[in-house]
C-alpha positions as CSV (number, residue, x, y, z in Angstrom):
1,X,161.0,147.6,100.6
2,X,163.3,149.3,103.0
3,X,165.6,147.0,105.1
4,X,166.2,148.5,108.5
5,X,168.9,148.2,111.2
6,X,168.2,149.2,114.8
7,X,170.5,149.9,117.7
8,X,168.9,149.2,121.1
9,X,169.9,149.8,124.7
10,X,168.2,150.2,128.0
11,X,167.2,153.7,126.9
12,X,164.7,151.9,124.6
13,X,163.3,149.8,127.5
14,X,162.4,146.2,127.7
15,X,159.3,146.6,125.5
16,X,161.1,148.2,122.6
17,X,160.9,145.2,120.4
18,X,157.2,145.1,119.8
19,X,155.2,143.9,116.8
20,X,155.4,147.3,114.9
21,X,159.2,147.1,115.0
22,X,159.3,143.7,113.5
23,X,156.7,144.6,110.9
24,X,159.1,147.2,109.5
25,X,161.6,144.7,107.9
26,X,164.4,144.9,110.4
27,X,167.3,142.7,109.1
28,X,169.6,143.3,112.1
29,X,169.4,144.5,115.7
30,X,172.4,145.7,117.6
31,X,171.9,145.5,121.4
32,X,174.2,147.2,123.8
33,X,175.1,144.6,126.5
34,X,177.6,146.5,128.6
35,X,179.3,149.9,129.0
36,X,182.5,150.9,130.7
37,X,183.5,148.8,133.6
38,X,180.3,148.8,135.7
39,X,177.2,148.9,133.5
40,X,175.2,146.0,132.2
41,X,172.0,146.6,130.2
42,X,169.2,145.3,132.4
43,X,166.9,144.9,129.4
44,X,169.5,142.9,127.3
45,X,168.2,139.4,127.9
46,X,164.6,140.4,127.1
47,X,165.6,142.3,124.0
48,X,167.7,139.3,122.8
49,X,164.9,136.8,123.5
50,X,162.4,139.0,121.6
51,X,164.8,139.2,118.6
52,X,165.3,135.5,118.6
53,X,161.6,134.9,118.7
54,X,161.2,136.9,115.5
55,X,164.3,135.4,113.8
56,X,166.1,138.7,113.6
57,X,169.9,138.5,113.6
58,X,171.7,140.1,116.5
59,X,174.9,142.0,117.1
60,X,175.9,142.4,120.8
61,X,178.2,145.2,121.6
62,X,180.2,146.8,124.5
63,X,180.2,150.6,124.5
64,X,183.5,151.8,125.9
């Protein structure tokens, strides 16, 4: 069984974390929260909530 890691941002959209993603044995999700001095991921909260609902550990990051 492969164990997968995904890196998500607003490029993936709010619906990126759907059932097929979780069915593929993801063990960690990294979600870009902010970038530079003026960007906040508008999908961050929804992506975080979906990961929590499926008990997938999260890594939040700032992209400089």
